[in-house]
C-alpha positions as MATLAB code, in Angstrom:
seq = 'XXXXXXXXXXXXXXXXXXXXXXXXXXXXXXXXXXXXXXXXXXXXXXXXXXXXXXXXXXXXXXXXXXXXXXXXXXXXXXXXXXXXXXXXXXXXXXXXXXXXXXXXXXXXXXXXXXXXXXXXXXXXXXXXXXXXXXXXXXXXXXXXXXXXXXXXXXXXXXXXXXXXXXXXXXXXXXXXXXXXXXXXXXXXXXXXXXXXXXXXXXXXXXXXXXXXXXXXXXXXXXXXXXXXXXXXXXXXXXXXXXXXXXXXXXXXXXXXXXXXXXXXXXXXXXXXXXXXXXXXXXXXXXXXXXXXXXXXXXXXXXXXXXXXXXXXXXXXXXXXXXXXXXXXXXXXXXXXXXXXXXXXXXXXXXXXXXXXXXXXXXXXXXXXXXXXXXXXXXXXXXXXXXXXXXXXXXXXXXXXXXXXXXXXXXXXXXXXXXXXXXXXXXXXXXXXXXXXXXXXXXXXXXXXXXXXXXXXXXXXXXXXXXXXXXXXXXXXXXXXXXXXXXXXXXXXXXXXXXXXXXXXXXXXXXXXXXXXXXXXXXXXXXXXXXXXXXXXXXXXXXXXXXXXXXXXXXXXXXXXXXXXXXXXXXXXXXXXXXXXXXXXXXXXXXXXXXXXXXXXXXXXXXXXXXXXXXXXXXXXXXXXXXXXXXXXXXXXXXXXXXXXXXXXXXXXXXXXXXXXXXXXXXXXXX';
ca = [
      70.700   -6.636  -37.893;
      71.941   -7.215  -34.366;
      72.190   -4.468  -31.562;
      74.197   -4.397  -28.272;
      72.261   -4.113  -25.310;
      75.758   -3.705  -22.596;
      76.845   -0.548  -24.426;
      73.211    1.387  -25.115;
      71.871    0.778  -21.294;
      75.956    2.203  -20.364;
      74.775    5.734  -22.688;
      71.627    5.998  -21.243;
      73.000    5.730  -17.162;
      75.790    8.599  -18.393;
      73.230   10.415  -19.618;
      70.737   10.504  -17.388;
      73.817   11.760  -14.734;
      74.712   14.279  -17.184;
      71.118   15.149  -17.090;
      70.737   15.376  -13.414;
      74.303   16.450  -12.570;
      73.574   19.679  -15.108;
      70.544   20.266  -13.027;
      72.488   20.980  -10.211;
      74.377   22.858  -10.657;
      72.170   25.858  -13.228;
      70.004   26.044  -10.093;
      71.802   28.707   -7.901;
      69.218   28.813   -4.804;
      68.354   26.199   -2.838;
      65.599   25.885   -0.358;
      66.310   24.551    2.943;
      62.878   26.396    5.022;
      60.102   28.373    5.259;
      58.812   29.388    8.231;
      55.703   31.250    9.159;
      55.499   33.638   12.217;
      52.339   35.365   13.349;
      53.374   38.475   15.192;
      52.247   39.598   17.837;
      50.517   35.810   19.144;
      47.779   33.848   17.471;
      45.441   34.590   19.805;
      44.071   38.309   19.788;
      41.718   40.651   20.726;
      39.018   42.656   18.073;
      40.729   45.522   16.300;
      44.682   44.311   16.945;
      47.143   45.007   14.339;
      48.413   41.438   13.259;
      51.462   40.698   11.310;
      52.362   37.546    8.811;
      55.864   36.868    8.903;
      56.994   34.935    5.456;
      60.516   33.560    5.884;
      62.694   31.545    3.849;
      65.658   30.017    3.808;
      67.530   30.165    1.041;
      72.013   29.050   -0.025;
      72.901   30.366   -2.809;
      75.953   30.877   -4.830;
      77.582   34.057   -4.104;
      77.461   36.607   -5.571;
      74.152   35.649   -6.862;
      70.631   37.910   -6.546;
      67.846   35.861   -6.410;
      63.357   36.469   -6.911;
      61.163   35.138   -4.458;
      58.251   34.969   -5.147;
      55.383   35.059   -1.568;
      52.320   33.320   -1.758;
      49.658   33.887    1.363;
      47.439   31.665    2.040;
      44.166   31.589    4.694;
      42.220   28.037    4.951;
      43.891   27.239    2.160;
      42.589   29.972   -0.417;
      44.986   32.439   -1.310;
      45.319   35.969    0.491;
      48.674   37.883   -1.466;
      50.981   37.083   -3.985;
      54.434   38.889   -3.775;
      58.094   38.871   -5.457;
      61.010   40.336   -3.737;
      64.750   39.799   -3.474;
      64.292   39.820    0.437;
      64.298   36.968    2.300;
      61.324   37.344    3.892;
      57.722   39.067    3.091;
      54.987   41.189    5.512;
      51.329   40.630    5.771;
      49.414   43.019    7.764;
      46.041   42.814    8.826;
      45.088   45.808   10.409;
      42.203   46.392   12.441;
      42.026   42.475   12.870;
      38.084   41.095   13.208;
      36.600   38.088   14.120;
      36.479   37.645    9.979;
      39.987   37.438    9.655;
      40.739   34.148   11.519;
      41.499   31.153    9.870;
      44.456   28.700    8.874;
      46.582   30.056    7.356;
      49.980   29.618    6.110;
      52.825   30.432    3.418;
      54.922   29.215   -0.206;
      57.973   30.359   -1.160;
      58.372   29.745   -5.121;
      62.645   30.383   -6.333;
      63.243   29.457  -10.062;
      61.768   25.736  -10.151;
      61.805   25.138   -6.483;
      58.601   25.632   -3.963;
      58.206   25.125   -0.873;
      55.244   25.416    1.507;
      55.394   26.795    5.847;
      53.664   25.441    8.093;
      49.761   25.851    9.076;
      49.623   28.654   11.710;
      45.443   28.799   13.370;
      44.839   33.089   14.462;
      41.879   33.622   16.363;
      40.296   37.331   16.757;
      38.214   37.292   19.315;
      34.796   39.681   20.537;
      32.777   41.405   17.277;
      31.365   44.791   18.031;
      28.643   44.878   19.652;
      25.875   46.736   17.300;
      23.840   49.574   17.165;
      20.188   50.300   16.663;
      18.431   53.149   15.111;
      14.434   54.142   14.110;
      13.335   57.153   12.207;
      10.956   57.144   14.424;
       9.690   57.111   17.982;
       6.030   57.461   17.977;
       3.551   56.185   15.485;
       0.074   54.212   14.791;
      -0.615   50.774   14.644;
      -0.226   49.167   11.018;
       2.842   51.611   10.250;
       6.017   51.377    9.032;
       9.164   51.924   10.651;
      13.181   51.900    9.430;
      15.564   50.117   11.945;
      18.863   50.475   11.007;
      21.416   47.556   12.355;
      24.784   48.721   11.969;
      28.608   46.615   12.917;
      31.126   49.014   12.126;
      33.644   47.779   10.954;
      32.732   43.953   10.738;
      33.337   42.167    8.068;
      32.535   38.490    6.460;
      29.098   36.893    6.103;
      26.848   38.145    8.639;
      23.520   37.863   10.055;
      21.487   40.935   11.533;
      18.551   39.569   13.562;
      15.674   41.959   14.633;
      13.938   40.886   18.095;
      10.806   41.664   19.911;
      11.608   40.576   23.464;
      11.961   36.496   22.040;
       9.991   37.628   19.587;
      12.140   37.472   15.996;
      10.624   40.348   13.490;
      13.690   39.978   10.886;
      16.060   38.914    9.751;
      18.943   39.204    6.664;
      22.616   37.553    5.457;
      24.611   39.496    4.040;
      28.585   40.523    3.699;
      27.995   44.196    4.109;
      28.025   45.618    8.102;
      24.812   47.509    8.058;
      21.474   46.309    7.458;
      18.406   48.490    6.702;
      14.627   47.042    7.074;
      11.640   47.996    7.051;
       8.961   46.893    9.365;
       5.345   46.740   10.435;
       4.853   47.069   14.567;
       1.251   45.826   16.027;
       0.537   47.799   19.007;
       2.513   45.603   21.526;
       5.910   45.632   20.144;
       7.378   48.280   21.955;
      10.838   47.339   23.177;
      13.298   46.569   20.346;
      16.714   45.510   19.889;
      19.355   43.550   16.624;
      22.545   41.588   17.474;
      24.635   39.803   14.268;
      26.208   36.470   14.021;
      29.301   35.017   11.718;
      29.559   31.920   10.901;
      33.818   30.573   10.642;
      34.368   27.116    9.496;
      33.313   25.148   12.096;
      31.798   28.073   14.537;
      29.458   30.421   15.096;
      30.187   33.298   16.836;
      27.131   35.775   17.682;
      27.590   39.385   19.287;
      26.167   40.898   21.865;
      22.820   42.528   21.727;
      22.433   46.771   20.444;
      20.607   48.964   22.080;
      17.346   49.053   23.037;
      14.636   51.317   21.663;
      11.290   51.870   22.953;
       8.437   52.888   20.800;
       5.344   54.469   21.588;
       2.389   52.814   19.123;
      -1.216   54.041   19.422;
      -3.663   51.784   18.680;
      -6.479   51.594   15.906;
      -9.256   51.107   17.818;
     -11.701   49.802   14.637;
     -12.447   46.171   16.253;
     -15.614   45.347   15.608;
     -19.099   45.589   17.694;
     -21.107   41.561   16.595;
     -24.708   41.604   17.751;
     -27.464   39.007   16.880;
     -31.012   39.477   16.217;
     -33.598   38.177   17.384;
     -30.916   36.163   20.150;
     -27.949   33.468   19.951;
     -30.351   30.418   20.208;
     -32.911   30.310   17.226;
     -35.518   27.234   16.119;
     -34.748   25.968   11.981;
     -36.332   28.209    9.803;
     -35.814   31.679   11.715;
     -34.437   34.948   10.142;
     -31.513   36.335   11.565;
     -29.746   39.146   11.874;
     -26.733   39.989   11.935;
     -24.749   43.799   12.619;
     -20.675   44.486   12.967;
     -19.740   48.089   14.052;
     -16.509   50.090   14.497;
     -16.199   52.777   16.104;
     -17.190   55.960   14.731;
     -14.160   58.222   14.847;
     -13.380   54.743   11.761;
     -16.735   54.599   10.918;
     -16.096   56.619    7.600;
     -12.852   55.292    6.351;
     -12.695   54.531    3.122;
     -10.267   51.385    3.513;
     -11.683   50.283    6.472;
     -13.306   47.054    5.423;
     -14.974   44.505    7.420;
     -17.033   40.801    6.703;
     -18.644   38.276    8.444;
     -17.784   35.391    8.907;
     -18.878   31.849    8.810;
     -16.015   29.080    9.782;
     -14.077   29.113    6.241;
     -16.732   31.046    4.009;
     -17.317   34.802    3.795;
     -21.008   35.635    4.564;
     -20.657   39.538    3.662;
     -17.365   41.846    2.329;
     -19.602   45.341    3.410;
     -20.721   45.070    6.967;
     -19.924   48.519    7.575;
     -22.843   49.764    5.495;
     -25.270   46.821    5.526;
     -26.428   44.263    7.538;
     -26.873   40.473    7.062;
     -29.889   37.968    7.456;
     -30.500   34.456    6.641;
     -32.623   31.601    7.147;
     -31.257   29.843    9.900;
     -30.741   25.884    9.656;
     -29.353   23.376   11.333;
     -26.238   22.776   10.014;
     -25.847   27.259   10.673;
     -25.214   26.635   14.096;
     -21.616   27.686   15.241;
     -19.230   30.975   15.380;
     -19.860   33.503   13.190;
     -17.107   36.259   13.385;
     -16.230   40.343   11.910;
     -13.680   41.145   10.919;
     -12.598   44.863   10.899;
      -9.042   45.631    8.446;
      -7.535   48.503    8.113;
      -4.158   48.909    6.595;
      -2.131   46.001    7.900;
      -3.947   46.119   11.166;
      -7.005   43.162   11.707;
      -8.725   43.371   14.162;
     -12.093   40.560   15.376;
     -15.092   39.709   17.432;
     -17.152   37.020   17.440;
     -19.966   34.941   19.248;
     -21.815   31.738   18.660;
     -24.824   31.121   16.903;
     -26.954   28.089   18.149;
     -29.984   27.046   15.536;
     -32.359   24.001   17.046;
     -33.755   21.805   14.606;
     -37.284   22.094   12.994;
     -37.737   18.614   12.934;
     -35.064   15.891   12.640;
     -33.401   14.285    9.731;
     -35.759   11.810    7.733;
     -35.507    8.272    8.283;
     -36.191    5.391    5.627;
     -36.069    1.897    7.004;
     -37.477   -1.269    4.866;
     -39.698   -3.912    6.353;
     -38.723   -6.833    6.450;
     -34.993   -6.584    5.819;
     -34.180   -9.497    3.107;
     -36.853  -10.760    1.285;
     -37.510  -13.097   -1.713;
     -39.579  -12.778   -4.942;
     -42.699  -12.464   -5.238;
     -43.607  -11.763   -0.597;
     -44.280   -8.331    0.810;
     -42.354   -5.455    1.432;
     -42.818   -1.938    3.850;
     -41.141    1.316    4.041;
     -41.968    3.601    5.888;
     -40.523    7.413    6.690;
     -40.210    8.681   10.065;
     -38.488   11.948   12.909;
     -37.175   12.029   15.660;
     -38.183   14.061   16.828;
     -39.593   18.369   16.046;
     -39.948   21.810   17.514;
     -42.969   21.385   18.945;
     -43.948   25.330   19.459;
     -42.832   25.840   16.253;
     -44.905   23.400   14.614;
     -47.304   19.682   15.458;
     -46.130   16.140   13.345;
     -49.453   16.399   10.924;
     -47.716   19.654    8.848;
     -44.906   17.614    8.507;
     -45.279   16.354    4.546;
     -43.913   13.267    3.537;
     -42.783   11.638   -0.150;
     -41.203    8.162   -0.513;
     -38.865    8.202   -4.290;
     -36.887    5.055   -5.820;
     -34.188    6.111   -7.736;
     -35.219    9.889   -7.906;
     -39.007    8.952   -9.062;
     -41.675    9.566   -6.473;
     -42.881    6.780   -5.520;
     -45.565    7.711   -3.267;
     -46.521   11.018   -1.326;
     -46.917    9.294    2.288;
     -44.768    7.779    4.534;
     -44.986    4.349    4.069;
     -45.309    2.184    1.356;
     -46.293   -1.598    0.931;
     -45.486   -4.054   -2.472;
     -44.489   -6.600   -3.387;
     -40.630   -8.345   -4.224;
     -39.559   -8.418   -7.808;
     -36.735   -7.046  -10.078;
     -39.036   -3.878  -11.064;
     -38.717   -3.599   -6.848;
     -35.183   -3.057   -6.766;
     -32.809    0.155   -6.083;
     -32.179    2.680   -3.995;
     -35.142    4.165   -2.052;
     -35.052    7.062   -0.202;
     -37.615    9.761    0.914;
     -38.503   13.906    2.146;
     -39.692   15.387    4.948;
     -40.941   19.679    4.421;
     -42.092   21.840    6.862;
     -42.340   25.073    6.937;
     -39.611   25.742    3.645;
     -37.493   24.068    5.674;
     -36.591   20.260    2.890;
     -34.235   17.908    4.065;
     -33.645   14.098    2.476;
     -33.217   10.757    4.235;
     -30.144    9.051    3.228;
     -30.537    6.202    0.435;
     -30.982    2.281    1.143;
     -30.806    0.130   -1.175;
     -33.166   -2.597   -1.640;
     -33.106   -5.655   -3.395;
     -34.618   -9.020   -3.839;
     -33.581  -12.320   -2.484;
     -33.893  -14.352   -6.016;
     -34.812  -17.686   -4.541;
     -31.951  -20.123   -5.528;
     -32.115  -23.032   -8.764;
     -32.318  -25.853   -9.026;
     -28.753  -27.251   -8.288;
     -26.801  -29.350  -10.975;
     -24.988  -31.952   -9.894;
     -21.517  -32.963  -11.482;
     -18.388  -34.686  -10.661;
     -14.745  -33.147  -10.797;
     -12.239  -35.830  -12.584;
     -13.549  -39.583  -13.449;
     -15.297  -42.419  -11.645;
     -13.598  -44.929  -10.428;
     -15.817  -48.136   -8.518;
     -14.150  -48.262   -4.732;
     -12.238  -44.608   -5.356;
     -13.462  -41.776   -3.509;
     -14.475  -39.031   -6.436;
     -15.909  -35.155   -5.649;
     -19.305  -34.666   -6.432;
     -20.235  -30.409   -6.720;
     -23.480  -28.610   -6.518;
     -23.978  -25.399   -8.261;
     -26.446  -23.749   -8.188;
     -27.037  -20.552  -11.032;
     -29.614  -18.456   -9.754;
     -29.462  -17.015   -6.053;
     -29.120  -15.250   -3.618;
     -26.032  -16.268   -1.055;
     -25.510  -17.468    1.784;
     -27.155  -20.806   -0.247;
     -26.762  -24.421    2.152;
     -25.986  -27.543   -0.280;
     -26.719  -30.816    0.251;
     -25.367  -34.501   -0.210;
     -28.224  -36.591   -1.045;
     -28.003  -40.930   -0.956;
     -31.733  -43.123   -2.188;
     -32.931  -39.794   -0.698;
     -30.628  -40.268    2.432;
     -28.556  -36.777    3.640;
     -24.786  -37.893    3.707;
     -23.430  -33.998    3.789;
     -24.942  -30.527    4.794;
     -22.758  -27.639    4.119;
     -22.082  -24.351    6.328;
     -24.097  -21.452    4.814;
     -21.636  -20.364    2.357;
     -21.723  -16.261    1.744;
     -19.401  -15.949   -1.310;
     -19.778  -19.077   -3.909;
     -22.388  -20.900   -5.419;
     -21.401  -23.805   -5.224;
     -20.206  -27.441   -2.891;
     -18.184  -29.700   -3.570;
     -18.413  -33.590   -1.389;
     -16.573  -36.457   -1.143;
     -17.729  -39.466   -2.648;
     -16.686  -43.623   -3.022;
     -19.730  -46.106   -4.923;
     -18.616  -50.252   -5.071;
     -20.993  -50.859   -8.247;
     -21.260  -48.613  -11.771;
     -25.170  -48.423  -10.024;
     -24.043  -46.945   -7.612;
     -23.740  -44.092   -9.195;
     -27.615  -42.705   -9.824;
     -28.650  -42.800   -5.986;
     -26.567  -39.399   -5.685;
     -28.433  -36.173   -5.498;
     -27.756  -32.791   -4.904;
     -30.397  -29.982   -2.048;
     -30.007  -26.381   -2.368;
     -31.745  -23.089   -0.056;
     -31.537  -20.372    0.853;
     -34.480  -19.370    2.031;
     -35.549  -22.138    4.958;
     -37.126  -25.334    3.890;
     -40.326  -23.908    1.363;
     -36.781  -22.339   -0.886;
     -35.545  -26.509   -1.099;
     -34.429  -27.953   -4.198;
     -33.476  -30.684   -5.965;
     -30.812  -31.507   -8.398;
     -31.462  -35.010  -11.160;
     -29.408  -38.182   -9.432;
     -26.454  -38.574  -11.576;
     -25.573  -39.969  -14.421;
     -21.742  -40.259  -15.076;
     -19.291  -43.126  -16.285;
     -18.055  -45.038  -14.279;
     -15.183  -46.973  -14.981;
     -14.609  -50.483  -13.548;
     -11.503  -50.755  -12.922;
     -10.134  -54.599  -14.905;
      -9.797  -58.523  -12.872;
      -7.911  -61.192  -13.929;
      -6.899  -60.986  -17.371;
      -6.144  -64.696  -18.450;
      -3.786  -66.315  -21.072;
      -5.787  -69.374  -23.313;
      -3.586  -70.399  -26.295;
      -5.025  -71.287  -29.689;
      -4.330  -74.096  -30.363;
      -3.757  -76.719  -27.298;
      -0.223  -76.021  -25.780;
       0.761  -79.706  -25.751;
       0.160  -80.135  -29.815;
       1.827  -77.078  -31.888;
       4.239  -78.051  -35.273;
       6.327  -76.271  -36.162;
       5.729  -73.437  -38.543;
       1.809  -73.378  -37.362;
       0.128  -70.328  -36.592;
      -0.538  -69.724  -32.599;
      -3.294  -67.402  -31.108;
      -2.449  -65.352  -27.814;
      -5.321  -64.741  -26.273;
      -5.737  -62.169  -23.155;
      -9.611  -61.933  -21.372;
     -11.008  -60.003  -19.023;
     -14.293  -60.356  -17.216;
     -14.610  -56.953  -15.410;
     -13.483  -53.995  -16.310;
     -15.256  -50.835  -19.136;
     -13.066  -50.268  -22.101;
     -11.128  -49.020  -24.053;
      -9.056  -51.347  -22.259;
      -5.531  -51.531  -23.046;
      -3.927  -55.630  -23.349;
       0.090  -55.660  -23.483;
       1.373  -59.305  -24.851;
       4.788  -60.709  -23.558;
       7.702  -63.812  -23.202;
       8.943  -65.366  -20.695;
      10.933  -62.978  -20.895;
       9.128  -60.095  -20.208;
       9.640  -58.551  -23.659;
       6.846  -57.669  -25.064;
       5.861  -58.869  -27.716;
       2.892  -57.328  -28.648;
       0.164  -54.281  -27.084;
      -3.320  -52.863  -28.568;
      -6.233  -50.714  -27.287;
      -9.274  -51.738  -27.686;
     -13.083  -51.249  -26.780;
     -14.197  -54.580  -25.929;
     -13.261  -57.550  -23.165;
     -10.777  -59.254  -24.859;
      -7.722  -59.172  -27.603;
      -5.426  -61.277  -29.892;
      -2.047  -61.692  -30.931;
      -1.434  -64.670  -33.984;
       2.356  -65.606  -34.047;
       4.024  -68.359  -36.471;
       5.299  -70.075  -34.684;
       9.107  -71.604  -34.868;
      11.089  -74.134  -32.781;
      13.141  -70.746  -30.870;
       9.376  -69.184  -29.994;
       9.345  -72.659  -26.747;
       8.958  -70.232  -23.569;
       6.203  -69.201  -21.389;
       4.080  -66.076  -22.686;
       1.799  -64.270  -20.484;
      -0.243  -60.946  -21.149;
      -1.305  -57.774  -18.796;
      -4.381  -55.272  -18.929;
      -5.354  -52.037  -17.842;
      -7.985  -49.453  -18.308;
      -8.221  -45.643  -17.126;
      -8.649  -46.929  -13.606;
      -5.188  -47.275  -13.877;
      -4.926  -50.097  -12.634;
      -2.360  -52.924  -14.454;
      -3.438  -56.527  -13.880;
      -0.676  -59.346  -15.266;
      -2.445  -62.646  -16.131;
      -1.362  -66.151  -15.418;
       1.863  -67.751  -17.462;
       1.355  -71.002  -20.115;
       4.231  -72.359  -21.380;
       4.918  -72.680  -25.108;
       6.722  -76.542  -27.110;
       6.934  -76.334  -30.380;
       8.112  -79.588  -32.358;
       9.245  -80.377  -35.926;
       6.762  -79.711  -38.704;
       5.768  -83.536  -40.437;
       6.984  -82.920  -44.095;
      10.995  -82.713  -41.247;
       9.425  -85.847  -39.125;
       8.837  -87.219  -43.265;
      12.013  -86.281  -44.411;
      13.818  -88.132  -41.765;
      12.656  -91.688  -42.486;
      13.088  -91.714  -46.417;
      16.450  -90.379  -45.455;
      16.685  -93.553  -42.218;
      15.118  -96.176  -45.072;
      18.061  -95.372  -47.423;
      20.529  -94.920  -45.317;
      19.361  -99.129  -44.331;
      18.942  -99.794  -47.533;
      22.984  -98.786  -47.651;
      23.850 -100.599  -44.940;
      22.500 -103.940  -45.413;
      24.371 -103.303  -48.596;
      28.155 -102.833  -46.784;
      26.407 -106.591  -44.888;
      25.654 -107.954  -47.374;
      29.058 -107.795  -49.803;
      31.381 -107.615  -46.811;
      29.243 -111.289  -45.097;
      30.838 -112.544  -49.325;
      34.195 -111.739  -48.429;
      34.289 -113.862  -45.372;
      32.651 -116.901  -45.505;
      31.375 -117.152  -49.065;
      27.669 -117.317  -50.262;
      26.035 -118.402  -46.560;
      22.956 -118.184  -46.314;
      21.308 -115.187  -44.613;
      18.560 -113.997  -42.421;
      18.471 -110.848  -40.533;
      15.720 -108.360  -38.923;
      15.795 -104.842  -39.505;
      13.530 -102.390  -37.190;
      13.241  -98.954  -36.905;
      12.825  -96.598  -32.993;
      12.405  -93.285  -31.489;
      15.117  -92.636  -29.490;
      13.334  -91.169  -26.950;
       9.628  -90.700  -26.713;
      10.055  -86.821  -27.318;
      13.192  -86.845  -29.144;
      13.606  -85.650  -32.695;
      16.327  -89.098  -33.132;
      15.376  -92.580  -35.220;
      17.917  -95.269  -34.628;
      17.641  -97.811  -37.172;
      18.161 -101.680  -35.917;
      19.093 -104.977  -38.902;
      20.142 -107.793  -36.562;
      21.591 -111.066  -39.254;
      20.737 -114.915  -38.200;
      23.137 -117.373  -39.341;
      22.654 -120.983  -39.332;
      24.091 -121.620  -35.775;
      21.913 -119.218  -34.097;
      24.594 -116.514  -33.711;
      23.430 -113.557  -34.105;
      25.102 -110.629  -36.103;
      23.749 -107.191  -36.732;
      24.324 -102.893  -36.894;
      22.385 -100.380  -35.711;
      22.226  -96.720  -37.696;
      21.302  -93.273  -35.403;
      20.483  -91.116  -37.090;
      20.207  -86.907  -35.008;
      17.831  -84.925  -37.879;
      17.943  -82.108  -35.461;
      22.710  -82.220  -35.746;
      22.154  -83.499  -39.627;
      24.961  -86.362  -38.462;
      24.340  -90.207  -38.744;
      26.168  -93.066  -35.933;
      27.141  -96.560  -36.670;
      27.851  -99.207  -34.341;
      27.860 -103.077  -33.873;
];
């Protein structure tokens, strides 16, 4: 079925026009404009009554009474919606506050039509000064006071601040115009005030400070008094007594707590009832603090104590610093100073330990270095109940270098450089390696602190030179020198001057015979690889053998005539080309015999032909002739047969028969 497009388009256009016209006809009112008016003005002071008037200019059909829907917005958020038949609508803001500042607009909706007014800014200036009140003016240090900060009538997101001079006591964010908070004040808090701020979209407004309230705070006399006996300067081991006392008025107060603190350590929790005693140690020097607390109030007093060491920390030393196996070493333990007013030097007792196991109860020890002597050593010193330990000292016996091993990295080729490696399995670092040849030092390493091997570059001109190399290692002077064995490794000799030989001799080779090509070298370490080539460079054979020569048998034909050569190579990877040999292949003997027989047959036929010819021409005359067979040339495979006939009158007549064995044809001439 075919559809006519043109009539359908016309119908669609008519329907669209009809629909549009119908909507225009049905719309009884048309909004022409909407305007927002702020009265009395856009910028007012706090407390002003502000009116927002939304006016709409509307055209409507006579007799119609459309219904208007008005919507007011602040900062694009809906505030109020009202329906009326009036062409304007009022939104009132009585007693305007800073929180009412913002961007305002209105919209008018009639039937399905909507139109917005322009956006206008309303700015309300001035925040109300807050009022601060407290529940009491006289209080004791540590008591709390209830403070109220009021900004009557303010609204929005408010943040209230309570302050003493520049010190902030408290802050709180709220939607209310009033904040009440209990505050704990110190004796230094005498004058207090408050203020608040309001956060608008792009600005932050702050109020004036409130009234200032002066408080009278009675100080708690609980600051402790700290005393030390016998004095603030003592010697390690002395008995120290600490006392913390407070005013007698508070001495028996059940809520009072007095602590003795040294650094971050609380030594006593009940100093109001008992003293604190301790035996002084060297690390007890420093500040000691008495801390009294009653409720939320804390008071402190402090005193510095100096404790002199009874004797210094023992020091362990080992001599010599480096000891090899079998050598003697000495360990000593000593102190640098002691309090001579308390003890004598001989009153200090020493002990030496190895891995926490006692070695000797003395200040010195001697031993022979070995595996058993390895370990961590320390010593102790003790006098008048004071016990001190030295730091640990690690002692490791140094191991003499072991006999070095001499090896090579990679293949060794005559007249090419290679690397010799010297390695010792055991031996304390650093180790010094030397490379020697026939007992002459060629090279010597620096001291190696991280490796037990060294590499040296070397070269040899003959295979026997390899055994002249040796390694030397030492790590404790000449007495520790160790020599390796002689170097024994496989030496590769590069191939030299390959020679190609042909059997039989190249000038006497017939077709069908077996020719042997022999490629040989005077020098070269096996395995040897040989390649045989024709004159064009085409390889005809290759092989790898454990000998200095190789051969290849070839059954020849006439086309095998030409030049031949060979190449040789081994692990030295130096490819050498031989001499070139020319081979010529001649006919086989049976072919030559066949040619001769054929020639004889041809001669017989020729003679018969001549005889019959002469008989026909001259009758029965006597005939004499001579037959000869000779090659066409010195190296030709063609034969020429000659027949000469002598008549009685000495006239010579004759014929020649030429036979080319290669071409397989016969030519006749007279």
